[in-house]
N, C-alpha and C positions, 0 to 999 in steps of 0.2 A: 662384553664387559670392556673391552678397549675403547668403546665409543665414551666412556666416562673418563678418559685419561688425556692428559696433555703432557707431551714429553719436550723439554728445551734441551738440544744437544749442546755439547761442550762447545764452547766459543762464541756463544749467542748472546752471552751477557756480559756487559761492559760496566764492571763495577769493582770496587776493592773487596767486596764481600761476594764475590762471585761463587766461592765455595758453597756458601749459605743456599745459594740459589741452584748451582748446578748440580747434576747427578741425582735429581730428585724428580720421582714421577708425582706429577700433582694430579689430585681428583678433584675436577672441578667444583663439585659442591662444597669441597673444603677450602676452596680459595676467596679470601676477603678481598675485598675492594683495594684496600691498602696493599697487599701482596701482588694483586693484578696490576696495579699502578706501578709498583717498584720493577716487576716484570716489563712491564711496556716501556717505561723510560730507559731502562737499560739495556733493551734489546738491540743487537747489531744487525740493523736494516740494510747496510751497505753489504756485509756479508751475506744475507739472505738474497739481496738482489742479484749478487754475483753467482751464487749457487742456483737460483732459478733461471738465470740467464744461460748459465752452461747447460742446464738441461734442456732450455728451450733450444739452444744450437744443435745438441744432439739429436732432438726431436726432429728439427728441421732436414738435418743431414740423413736422417734414417727415412724420411718422407721422400726426399728427393732420390734416394738409392732404392725405393719402393720395398724396404725392409720391414715388412707388417710385424714381424715378431718384436723388433726393437723399438718401433713406432709405439707399439701398444705398452711397452714396458716404459718408455719415457712419459708417455701419456699419464700411466698409473703413478710413477713416481713424482710427478709434477703434482697431480690432483691431490695425493695422499701426504705430501711434505708439511711439515708444519711451517717451513719457509715461506712458501706459496700462500698459505693461509693467513698468516700474519701481515704479509705484505698487501693480500686481498683487504684484509679489516683496514689496514691503515689508508687504502687508497678509496674506500667507501666512507671512511670517517672524515677525509679531506675534501671530498665530493659534497658530503653533507653539509659539513662546516662552511664550505663556500656559497652554497645555495641557501644558507640560513642568514648569510650576509646581505643577501640581495633582496 
């Protein structure tokens, strides 16, 4: 059931109407293109980059310290985070757009 849910955490929507979008669990099947576009345009990618970077730093420190428990924990947090997923989609879209220009 959780595979059909996308959650946007507080602080990741930049808009005056943030209350309209935050604190809502969106079911992907119910999202129309207009709503997806609104979320994408107002998403705080800078905050997401900072969050993922902090997790990557913690992962690196755990790796250097040979702390397998924390390594697994931070790897899992990165892979399952909405922030990392949004950044990944943005990066792929940028690459695809650049290739289309050539």
